[in-house]
C-alpha positions as CSV (number, residue, x, y, z in Angstrom):
1,M,6.1,-82.6,-14.8
2,S,4.3,-79.8,-13.1
3,V,0.5,-80.1,-12.8
4,T,-2.1,-78.2,-11.2
5,L,-4.4,-80.1,-8.7
6,Q,-7.6,-78.4,-8.1
7,L,-9.4,-79.2,-4.9
8,P,-13.1,-78.3,-3.8
9,N,-13.3,-76.0,-0.8
10,V,-14.2,-79.1,1.6
11,L,-10.8,-80.7,0.8
12,A,-8.8,-77.4,0.4
13,R,-9.1,-76.8,4.1
14,L,-7.1,-80.0,4.5
15,A,-4.4,-78.6,2.2
16,G,-3.7,-75.4,4.2
17,G,-6.7,-73.7,2.7
18,Q,-5.3,-73.9,-0.9
19,P,-7.7,-74.8,-3.7
20,R,-4.9,-75.1,-6.2
21,L,-1.7,-76.9,-5.8
22,S,1.3,-77.1,-8.1
23,V,2.4,-80.7,-8.0
24,D,5.3,-82.8,-9.9
25,G,4.7,-86.4,-11.2
26,A,4.8,-88.3,-14.3
27,T,1.5,-90.2,-13.5
28,L,-1.6,-89.3,-11.7
29,G,-0.6,-91.7,-8.8
30,E,2.8,-90.0,-8.2
31,V,0.7,-86.6,-8.0
32,I,-1.6,-88.0,-5.5
33,D,1.5,-89.5,-3.6
34,Q,3.2,-86.1,-3.6
35,V,0.1,-84.4,-2.3
36,S,-0.6,-87.0,0.1
37,G,3.1,-86.7,1.5
38,R,2.6,-82.9,1.7
39,F,-0.9,-83.1,3.4
40,P,-1.3,-86.3,5.4
41,E,-4.9,-85.3,6.3
42,L,-5.8,-85.1,2.8
43,A,-4.6,-88.3,1.9
44,P,-7.5,-90.8,2.8
45,R,-9.9,-88.3,1.1
46,L,-8.0,-89.0,-2.1
47,R,-7.5,-92.7,-2.1
48,D,-8.5,-95.8,-0.3
49,E,-6.4,-97.9,2.0
50,K,-5.3,-99.7,-1.0
51,G,-4.0,-96.5,-2.6
52,E,-6.8,-96.6,-5.2
53,P,-9.2,-94.0,-6.0
54,Y,-12.6,-94.1,-4.4
55,P,-15.7,-95.0,-6.7
56,F,-17.5,-92.1,-5.2
57,V,-15.0,-89.3,-5.5
58,T,-14.5,-88.3,-9.3
59,I,-11.2,-87.2,-10.6
60,Y,-10.7,-85.6,-13.9
61,L,-7.4,-85.3,-15.8
62,N,-8.0,-82.1,-17.9
63,D,-11.8,-82.7,-18.6
64,D,-11.8,-86.5,-18.9
65,D,-12.6,-88.9,-15.9
66,I,-9.6,-90.9,-14.9
67,R,-11.6,-94.1,-14.8
68,F,-11.4,-94.0,-18.6
69,Q,-7.7,-93.2,-18.6
70,G,-6.0,-95.6,-16.5
71,G,-6.9,-94.7,-13.0
72,F,-4.0,-93.4,-10.9
73,G,-1.7,-95.1,-13.9
74,A,-2.8,-92.2,-16.2
75,A,0.3,-90.3,-17.5
76,V,0.5,-86.5,-16.8
77,K,2.2,-83.8,-18.6
78,D,3.6,-80.4,-17.9
79,G,0.6,-78.0,-17.6
80,D,-2.2,-80.7,-17.1
81,V,-5.0,-79.9,-14.6
82,V,-6.4,-82.5,-12.2
83,T,-9.6,-81.7,-10.7
84,V,-11.1,-83.7,-7.6
85,V,-15.0,-83.7,-7.2
86,P,-16.2,-85.5,-4.1
87,A,-19.6,-87.1,-4.1
88,V,-22.6,-85.0,-3.2
89,A,-25.4,-86.6,-1.2
90,G,-28.8,-85.4,-0.3
91,G,-32.3,-85.4,-1.3
């Protein structure tokens, strides 16, 4: 299944400057594994040392937060769009 992974500029620089990646996988976890294998510097920004999503990085599958869809176990299908939104801090 080919899905599109959209990265913010701050993370795209770790993926060779590519803000959109075409990735294969049956689950979101497989998609993250594929991207992590292709871009090892990006891997620790997408998942923690246990391989789980960070609580402060929001990942959307299409327009739905993955925390309500099974996390990295969420099934993906051809044409889905995964969007990574890192936390923004400041005051």
